[in-house]
C-alpha positions as CSV (number, residue, x, y, z in Angstrom):
1,X,-25.4,-10.0,-44.8
2,X,-23.4,-12.2,-47.1
3,X,-20.0,-11.3,-45.5
4,X,-21.3,-10.3,-42.1
5,X,-19.3,-7.1,-42.2
6,X,-20.7,-3.7,-41.2
7,X,-21.4,-1.3,-44.1
8,X,-18.9,1.3,-42.9
9,X,-16.0,-1.2,-42.9
10,X,-17.0,-2.3,-46.4
11,X,-17.1,1.3,-47.6
12,X,-13.6,1.9,-46.1
13,X,-12.1,-1.2,-47.7
14,X,-13.6,-0.3,-51.1
15,X,-12.4,3.3,-50.9
16,X,-8.9,2.2,-50.0
17,X,-8.8,0.0,-53.2
18,X,-10.1,2.7,-55.5
19,X,-13.8,1.8,-55.7
20,X,-16.6,4.4,-55.8
21,X,-19.9,3.6,-54.2
22,X,-22.8,3.7,-56.7
23,X,-26.6,3.2,-56.5
24,X,-27.4,-0.2,-55.1
25,X,-28.1,-2.8,-57.9
26,X,-30.9,-4.3,-55.7
27,X,-32.4,-3.7,-52.3
28,X,-30.3,-4.6,-49.4
29,X,-26.9,-4.5,-51.1
30,X,-23.9,-2.2,-51.5
31,X,-22.6,-1.6,-55.0
32,X,-19.3,-0.2,-56.1
33,X,-17.5,0.7,-59.3
34,X,-13.7,0.7,-59.8
35,X,-12.9,4.3,-60.4
36,X,-9.6,5.2,-58.8
37,X,-9.5,8.6,-60.5
38,X,-12.8,9.6,-59.1
39,X,-12.4,8.3,-55.5
40,X,-11.8,11.3,-53.2
41,X,-8.5,10.9,-51.3
42,X,-8.8,9.8,-47.7
43,X,-7.7,12.5,-45.3
44,X,-4.4,11.3,-43.8
45,X,-3.6,11.9,-40.1
46,X,-0.3,13.5,-39.2
47,X,1.1,14.7,-35.9
48,X,2.5,18.2,-35.2
49,X,5.6,18.9,-37.3
50,X,7.6,20.8,-34.7
51,X,10.5,20.1,-32.4
52,X,9.5,18.5,-29.2
53,X,12.4,17.2,-27.0
54,X,10.2,15.3,-24.6
55,X,8.3,13.3,-27.3
56,X,11.5,12.8,-29.3
57,X,13.2,11.4,-26.2
58,X,10.3,9.1,-25.8
59,X,10.6,8.0,-29.4
60,X,14.3,7.4,-29.0
61,X,13.6,5.1,-26.0
62,X,11.1,3.2,-28.2
63,X,13.5,2.6,-31.1
64,X,16.8,2.3,-29.3
65,X,18.3,-1.2,-29.6
66,X,15.2,-2.4,-31.6
67,X,15.2,-3.9,-35.1
68,X,11.5,-3.5,-35.7
69,X,9.1,-1.1,-34.0
70,X,5.5,0.0,-34.6
71,X,4.7,3.6,-33.8
72,X,1.3,5.3,-33.6
73,X,1.6,9.0,-34.6
74,X,-1.5,9.8,-32.5
75,X,0.3,8.4,-29.5
76,X,3.7,9.8,-30.4
77,X,2.3,13.3,-31.0
78,X,4.9,13.8,-33.7
79,X,4.7,14.1,-37.5
80,X,5.7,11.3,-39.7
81,X,8.7,13.3,-41.0
82,X,10.1,13.9,-37.5
83,X,9.5,10.2,-36.5
84,X,11.5,9.1,-39.6
85,X,14.3,11.6,-38.8
86,X,14.6,10.4,-35.2
87,X,14.4,6.7,-36.2
88,X,17.2,7.2,-38.8
89,X,19.6,8.3,-36.1
90,X,19.2,4.8,-34.7
91,X,19.5,3.1,-38.1
92,X,15.8,2.4,-38.6
93,X,13.8,3.4,-41.7
94,X,10.1,3.5,-42.5
95,X,9.2,0.1,-43.8
96,X,5.4,0.6,-44.0
97,X,3.0,3.4,-43.6
98,X,-0.8,3.0,-42.8
99,X,-3.2,5.8,-42.2
100,X,-6.8,6.8,-41.8
101,X,-8.4,10.1,-40.8
102,X,-7.8,9.5,-37.0
103,X,-4.3,7.9,-36.8
104,X,-1.3,7.0,-38.8
105,X,0.9,3.9,-38.0
106,X,4.5,3.6,-39.1
107,X,6.6,0.4,-39.1
108,X,10.2,1.3,-38.4
109,X,12.8,-1.4,-39.3
110,X,16.4,-1.9,-40.0
111,X,15.4,-3.9,-43.1
112,X,12.6,-1.9,-44.9
113,X,11.9,-4.6,-47.5
114,X,8.3,-6.0,-47.3
115,X,7.8,-9.5,-45.9
116,X,7.9,-12.5,-48.2
117,X,4.4,-13.7,-48.7
118,X,2.8,-15.9,-47.8
119,X,4.2,-16.0,-44.3
120,X,5.4,-19.4,-43.1
121,X,3.0,-21.2,-40.7
122,X,4.1,-20.7,-37.0
123,X,5.7,-23.6,-35.2
124,X,4.6,-24.2,-31.6
125,X,2.2,-22.2,-29.5
126,X,2.7,-18.4,-29.4
127,X,1.4,-16.1,-26.7
128,X,-1.3,-13.8,-28.0
129,X,-1.7,-10.6,-26.1
130,X,-5.5,-10.7,-26.6
131,X,-5.5,-13.5,-24.1
132,X,-4.7,-11.0,-21.4
133,X,-8.4,-10.0,-21.5
134,X,-9.4,-13.5,-20.5
135,X,-6.5,-14.3,-18.1
136,X,-6.9,-11.1,-16.1
137,X,-10.6,-11.6,-15.1
138,X,-10.0,-15.2,-14.1
139,X,-7.0,-14.2,-12.1
140,X,-9.0,-11.5,-10.3
141,X,-11.8,-14.0,-9.4
142,X,-9.4,-16.7,-8.2
143,X,-7.2,-14.4,-6.1
144,X,-10.0,-12.4,-4.5
145,X,-12.3,-15.5,-4.2
146,X,-9.5,-17.4,-2.4
147,X,-8.9,-14.4,-0.1
148,X,-12.7,-14.2,0.7
149,X,-12.8,-17.9,1.5
150,X,-9.8,-17.6,3.8
151,X,-11.2,-14.4,5.5
152,X,-14.6,-15.9,6.0
153,X,-13.7,-19.5,7.1
154,X,-13.6,-18.9,10.9
155,X,-17.1,-17.4,11.0
156,X,-18.7,-19.4,8.2
157,X,-18.6,-16.5,5.7
158,X,-20.3,-14.1,7.9
159,X,-17.4,-11.7,8.3
160,X,-18.1,-8.4,6.4
161,X,-14.6,-8.6,4.8
162,X,-15.6,-11.8,3.1
163,X,-18.6,-10.2,1.5
164,X,-16.6,-7.2,0.4
165,X,-13.9,-9.4,-1.2
166,X,-16.5,-11.4,-3.1
167,X,-18.1,-8.1,-4.3
168,X,-14.7,-6.8,-5.3
169,X,-14.0,-10.0,-7.3
170,X,-17.1,-9.6,-9.4
171,X,-16.7,-5.8,-9.7
172,X,-13.0,-6.2,-10.8
173,X,-13.8,-8.9,-13.4
174,X,-15.4,-6.4,-15.8
175,X,-12.5,-3.9,-16.1
176,X,-10.1,-6.8,-16.1
177,X,-11.7,-7.9,-19.3
178,X,-10.3,-4.8,-21.0
179,X,-6.7,-5.1,-19.7
180,X,-5.1,-4.6,-23.1
181,X,-6.8,-1.2,-23.3
182,X,-4.8,0.1,-20.4
183,X,-1.6,0.0,-22.5
184,X,-0.6,2.8,-24.9
185,X,-1.8,2.8,-28.5
186,X,1.7,2.2,-29.8
187,X,2.1,-0.9,-27.7
188,X,-1.4,-2.2,-28.8
189,X,-0.5,-1.7,-32.5
190,X,2.6,-3.8,-32.1
191,X,0.6,-6.5,-30.4
192,X,-2.0,-6.4,-33.1
193,X,0.6,-6.9,-35.8
194,X,1.8,-10.0,-34.0
195,X,-1.6,-11.6,-34.6
196,X,-0.7,-12.1,-38.3
197,X,1.9,-14.7,-37.7
198,X,1.4,-17.0,-40.7
199,X,-1.6,-18.9,-39.3
200,X,-4.2,-19.8,-41.9
201,X,-6.9,-17.9,-40.1
202,X,-6.8,-15.0,-37.5
203,X,-9.6,-13.8,-35.4
204,X,-9.8,-11.4,-32.5
205,X,-12.3,-9.1,-30.9
206,X,-12.1,-5.4,-31.8
207,X,-12.0,-4.5,-28.1
208,X,-8.7,-6.3,-27.7
209,X,-6.7,-3.6,-29.3
210,X,-9.0,-0.7,-29.9
211,X,-7.5,0.1,-33.3
212,X,-9.9,1.3,-36.1
213,X,-11.0,-1.4,-38.6
214,X,-9.5,0.5,-41.6
215,X,-6.1,0.4,-40.0
216,X,-6.4,-3.2,-39.0
217,X,-7.3,-4.2,-42.6
218,X,-4.3,-2.3,-43.9
219,X,-1.9,-3.9,-41.4
220,X,-3.4,-7.3,-42.2
221,X,-3.0,-6.8,-46.0
222,X,0.7,-6.0,-45.4
223,X,1.1,-9.4,-43.8
224,X,-0.8,-11.2,-46.6
225,X,-4.3,-11.4,-44.9
226,X,-7.7,-10.4,-46.1
227,X,-10.8,-9.6,-44.0
228,X,-13.6,-12.2,-44.8
229,X,-16.1,-11.8,-42.0
230,X,-17.2,-9.9,-39.0
231,X,-19.1,-11.6,-36.2
232,X,-20.4,-10.2,-32.9
233,X,-21.5,-11.5,-29.5
234,X,-23.2,-9.8,-26.7
235,X,-20.3,-10.4,-24.3
236,X,-17.3,-10.0,-26.6
237,X,-18.6,-7.4,-29.1
238,X,-17.6,-7.4,-32.7
239,X,-14.7,-9.7,-33.9
240,X,-12.7,-9.5,-37.1
241,X,-11.9,-12.6,-39.1
242,X,-9.0,-12.8,-41.5
243,X,-7.7,-15.5,-43.8
244,X,-4.2,-15.8,-45.4
245,X,-4.1,-15.2,-49.1
C-alpha cells in the first residue's frame, strides 16, 4: 500500500537485486533479506539457436544502416548468440541485455558503452508513441462522425448509413485505444525505451507497450530511472511511474 505497486512486481524487483523474501515482519507487508547467494537464479529466455535464413534476413533488415536497435528475442525467434553474430556483420554489438522468463531484449549499438547518467533533460516537445492510443480513437470519432453528419444531412439523420457510421465510430474507438499493440514486440520495446529521455518523471500505462513489468524496470534502470509507484484507473488500467535517480 505504501508504494502502490502490486506484490508480484515488488517480488520481481527484489529478486533481480538479490533479495530473498522472508516471513512478513507484520501483517500486510512484504519482507526481504539481502541474500544474493541464496536467491534462485531467474530462468532466462532464449530463442532457438539454429540457422534460420528468413529470420536472419529479417534481423539484417532491422539493423542495416542503424546505429542503435532494440530487439526482442521472442519476436526475432533467434537465440541471443545468433542475433549478436548477425548484428556484428553490420558493425553492431550487444550494448545491453535484459531478460525474464518470457522474453529477452537486446540493445544493439555501434557504441556499446553505457549511457552517461543522469541523462540530460530533453529540450522541446518530443512525440511519445503512447499518445497513439489517444490520437487514434479521437481520429476515428472525428472522421466517422463527420461522415455520418454529411451522409445524414439531406434527410435529417434518418438515413440508415448515418446510423451505421455513428455505430462504427463508437465501435472503432475501443480497438483504436490499443493502436500500439498492433505493432511488433521489437518495435514496442524501442518505443518504450524512448520514454526514458531524461525527464524528471516518466509515466505510462502498461497497455501502451504490453511489455512485462520486470523488463520495463530493467530498461528503466539502464537509463537511470527507478520505479516508485503503480497507479490504476478503470479506463486506462495500471500505469507505471518512474523517477530519475
